[in-house]
C-alpha positions in Angstrom: -105.9 -72.5 125.4 -105.2 -75.8 122.8 -103.8 -78.7 125.1 -103.1 -81.4 123.3 -100.3 -84.1 123.7 -98.0 -82.7 121.0 -98.1 -79.2 121.2 -99.9 -76.5 124.8 -100.6 -73.1 122.7 -102.1 -70.3 123.7 -103.5 -67.3 122.1 -105.0 -63.8 122.1 -108.7 -63.8 120.4 -111.0 -60.1 120.1 -114.6 -60.9 120.6 -114.9 -60.8 117.2 -113.0 -64.2 117.0 -109.6 -62.4 114.8 -106.4 -63.9 116.5 -104.1 -61.4 118.1 -101.1 -63.5 119.1 -100.0 -66.6 119.5 -97.8 -68.9 121.3 -96.5 -72.2 121.4 -94.9 -75.3 123.2 -94.5 -79.0 122.9 -95.9 -81.1 126.0 -93.6 -82.3 128.7 -93.7 -86.0 128.9 -93.5 -85.6 132.8 -95.4 -85.2 135.8 -98.6 -83.2 136.1 -96.1 -80.1 137.9 -94.1 -80.2 134.6 -96.9 -80.1 131.8 -99.0 -77.0 133.8 -95.4 -75.2 134.1 -95.0 -75.4 130.5 -98.7 -74.2 130.2 -98.1 -71.2 133.0 -95.2 -70.2 131.1 -97.6 -69.1 127.9 -99.3 -67.0 129.3 -97.2 -65.6 132.0 -97.9 -61.9 131.8 -101.0 -61.7 129.7 -104.3 -59.7 130.9 -107.2 -61.3 129.7 -110.7 -60.7 130.5 -111.7 -64.4 130.1 -110.2 -67.5 129.5 -111.8 -70.2 127.3 -109.2 -73.6 127.9 -110.0 -77.1 124.7 -107.8 -79.7 126.4 -108.2 -84.1 125.1 -109.8 -85.6 126.8 -111.3 -87.3 128.7 -112.4 -84.1 130.7 -114.8 -83.8 133.3 -116.8 -80.6 133.5 -118.3 -81.4 137.0 -115.4 -81.2 138.4 -113.3 -78.9 136.4 -111.0 -81.9 136.0 -109.0 -83.8 133.2 -107.1 -86.9 132.2 -106.3 -87.0 128.3 -105.4 -90.6 126.5 -102.7 -88.6 125.3 -101.3 -86.3 128.4 -100.0 -89.1 131.3 -98.8 -87.3 134.0 -102.2 -85.7 134.2 -104.7 -87.5 136.1 -108.6 -86.1 137.1 -106.0 -83.0 136.6 -108.0 -79.7 138.3 -107.4 -77.6 135.4 -109.9 -75.3 135.5 -109.0 -74.7 139.5 -105.1 -74.7 138.7 -105.9 -72.3 135.7 -108.1 -70.1 137.2 -105.7 -69.2 140.5 -102.6 -68.2 138.7 -104.8 -65.6 136.6 -107.1 -65.1 138.7 -109.5 -65.0 135.3 -112.7 -66.7 135.5 -111.8 -70.3 133.0 -114.4 -72.0 130.8 -113.3 -75.9 130.3 -114.0 -77.7 127.4 -113.0 -81.0 125.1 -110.6 -80.6 122.1 -113.1 -81.3 119.3 -115.9 -78.9 121.2 -113.4 -76.4 120.6 -112.8 -76.7 117.5 -116.3 -77.1 116.2 -117.8 -74.5 118.4 -114.6 -72.7 116.4 -115.6 -73.2 112.9 -119.1 -72.2 114.0 -118.2 -68.7 114.4 -115.3 -68.2 112.1 -114.7 -70.4 110.1 -117.3 -73.3 107.5 -119.8 -73.7 109.9 -121.4 -70.2 110.1 -124.6 -70.3 109.0 -125.8 -73.6 110.4 -127.0 -74.2 114.2 -126.7 -78.3 114.0 -123.2 -79.6 112.7 -120.1 -81.6 114.4 -116.6 -80.7 113.8 -114.5 -83.7 113.5 -110.1 -83.6 113.7 -108.5 -86.3 112.2 -104.8 -86.6 112.9 -102.6 -88.1 115.9 -106.1 -89.4 117.1 -110.1 -88.9 115.7 -112.3 -85.6 118.1 -114.9 -84.1 117.5 -117.7 -81.8 118.7 -121.7 -81.3 118.7 -123.2 -77.4 118.0 -127.0 -78.2 118.8 -129.5 -74.9 118.1 -126.6 -72.3 117.6 -125.1 -73.7 120.8 -122.1 -75.7 122.2 -123.1 -79.2 123.0 -120.7 -80.5 125.7 -122.7 -83.0 127.8 -123.4 -83.6 130.9 -119.7 -84.7 131.5 -118.0 -82.5 128.8 -117.8 -85.4 126.6 -120.7 -85.4 123.6 -119.2 -85.4 120.1 -116.5 -88.4 121.0 -117.4 -89.7 117.4 -113.4 -91.3 117.0 -115.0 -94.0 119.5 -117.7 -94.8 117.8 -117.3 -99.0 117.0 -117.0 -99.1 112.7 -115.8 -102.4 112.8 -116.4 -104.7 116.3 -113.9 -107.3 115.0 -111.0 -104.6 114.5 -107.9 -104.0 115.9 -108.5 -103.0 120.1 -108.7 -99.1 120.8 -106.5 -96.8 123.8 -110.0 -95.8 124.3 -110.6 -99.5 126.0 -112.5 -100.6 123.2 -112.1 -102.4 119.8 -112.6 -101.2 116.2 -113.6 -97.5 116.9 -113.4 -94.8 114.2 -109.5 -94.0 115.3 -108.6 -97.3 115.0 -109.0 -97.2 111.4 -108.3 -93.3 110.4 -105.6 -91.5 112.9 -102.5 -90.8 111.4 -100.1 -93.3 112.8 -103.0 -96.0 112.3 -103.7 -95.5 108.7 -99.6 -96.2 108.6 -99.3 -99.2 110.5 -102.5 -100.4 108.2 -100.6 -99.9 104.4 -96.7 -101.2 106.6 -99.2 -104.7 107.7 -100.9 -104.5 103.2 -97.1 -104.1 102.3 -96.3 -100.2 101.9 -92.7 -99.8 102.2 -91.8 -96.7 103.6 -89.0 -94.6 105.6 -88.9 -96.1 109.7 -90.4 -92.0 109.9 -93.0 -91.8 107.7 -95.9 -90.2 108.6 -99.6 -90.3 106.7 -98.6 -87.3 105.0 -95.6 -89.5 103.7 -99.0 -92.1 102.8 -101.2 -88.9 101.0 -98.1 -88.2 98.7 -97.6 -92.3 98.1 -101.5 -92.3 97.6 -101.1 -89.2 95.3 -98.0 -90.4 93.0 -100.6 -94.3 92.1 -99.3 -96.3 95.2 -102.6 -98.6 95.4 -101.9 -99.6 98.8 -101.7 -95.9 99.7 -105.2 -95.2 98.1 -106.3 -98.7 99.5 -105.4 -96.6 103.2 -107.7 -93.6 102.7 -110.5 -95.1 101.3 -110.7 -97.4 103.6 -110.3 -94.3 106.6 -112.1 -92.4 104.8 -115.0 -94.6 104.7 -114.8 -95.6 108.1 -114.8 -91.7 108.9 -118.2 -90.8 107.1 -120.2 -94.2 108.7 -119.9 -92.8 111.6 -120.1 -89.1 110.3 -124.5 -90.3 108.9 -125.1 -92.3 112.4 -124.0 -89.0 114.7 -125.5 -86.9 112.2 -129.2 -89.5 112.1 -128.9 -89.9 116.0 -128.5 -85.2 116.2 -130.6 -84.2 113.6 -127.5 -82.5 111.4 -126.9 -80.9 108.2 -123.4 -80.7 108.4 -119.6 -81.7 109.5 -116.5 -80.0 109.2 -113.9 -81.9 109.1 -110.2 -80.8 110.1 -106.8 -82.3 111.3 -103.6 -82.9 109.9 -104.6 -86.0 107.5 -107.7 -84.3 106.5 -104.7 -82.3 104.7 -104.8 -85.5 102.2 -107.6 -83.6 100.3 -109.9 -85.7 98.3 -108.3 -89.0 99.1 -110.4 -88.8 101.9 -113.8 -86.6 101.6 -114.4 -88.5 99.0 -114.8 -92.0 100.4 -116.6 -90.1 103.1 -118.8 -89.1 100.7 -119.3 -91.8 99.0 -120.1 -94.3 102.4 -123.0 -91.4 103.1 -124.0 -92.1 100.1 -124.2 -95.7 100.4 -125.7 -96.0 103.7 -127.9 -93.1 104.1 -131.6 -93.9 103.5 -133.8 -91.9 106.2 -134.9 -88.5 104.2 -133.5 -86.1 107.0 -129.8 -86.9 106.7 -130.7 -86.8 102.9 -129.0 -82.9 102.8 -126.3 -83.5 104.9 -123.2 -81.6 104.1 -119.1 -82.6 104.5 -116.9 -79.9 103.8 -113.5 -79.4 104.9 -112.4 -77.0 108.0 -111.5 -73.7 107.0 -109.3 -73.0 110.6 -106.2 -74.9 110.3 -104.0 -74.9 113.6 -105.9 -72.4 114.8 -109.2 -73.8 115.9 -108.7 -74.8 118.7 -107.9 -71.9 120.2 -110.2 -69.0 118.6 -112.8 -72.6 119.9 -111.5 -72.2 123.3 -111.8 -68.1 123.5 -115.6 -68.8 121.6 -116.6 -70.3 125.2 -116.1 -67.0 127.0 -116.2 -64.5 123.8 -120.1 -65.6 122.7 
């Protein structure tokens, strides 16, 4: 299962990493039981051997609870126990960023690499670490939260409580907000995809927005690689669909700031699994 602020998705995955079925529903905006009922409806009638759940964070692996920033109805919600009670099957819980990383390591762009970070650059910016060939959740399950590395200490406040985090610069909504503040004119419902289209047609403000975002992501990737001794970053999510508009400044920032020899071979590549990465990565938690 893949649970986020916009959608809840579930799917069946074989032990080899192949998706056999998929269901999805919008994430309700109501209270905790309304959100859980939507989740329960997706897996009604299924008989899995085991269940992996990737959920937006923060999470608490020790307590088995979740408090996603983008799902206000769930605060310290006992997700692991509730799903186990529902289907009488062992459940493994992880952050959605870790699931993305696990999926790409298992069946995507990270195959053959034992030390990597996976990033989702979308409505928010999330991430997860693979260390010595294994998903690395950290003490509480929140390791790899790369979106909340500070890249501009004079930047705007972040919903996490910090200021100037990568997410405030590179997430889709913040890309658009910055571009509008610089004079970009677009319909009220314009999103990062519209901004990317404008950049590809030569709009200077739109190009500057992606350059600014990519450099912020690149600095965060490099900082993570220096800290954890990584050799690969796999970047996915809706904003990453902009291709070189985002990847070129990511790579440029790394080249400009890299110093230590052990991270000079760091590679940044696009994710391969797309919208299914969360489900496949959640399955990887139990299939492996």
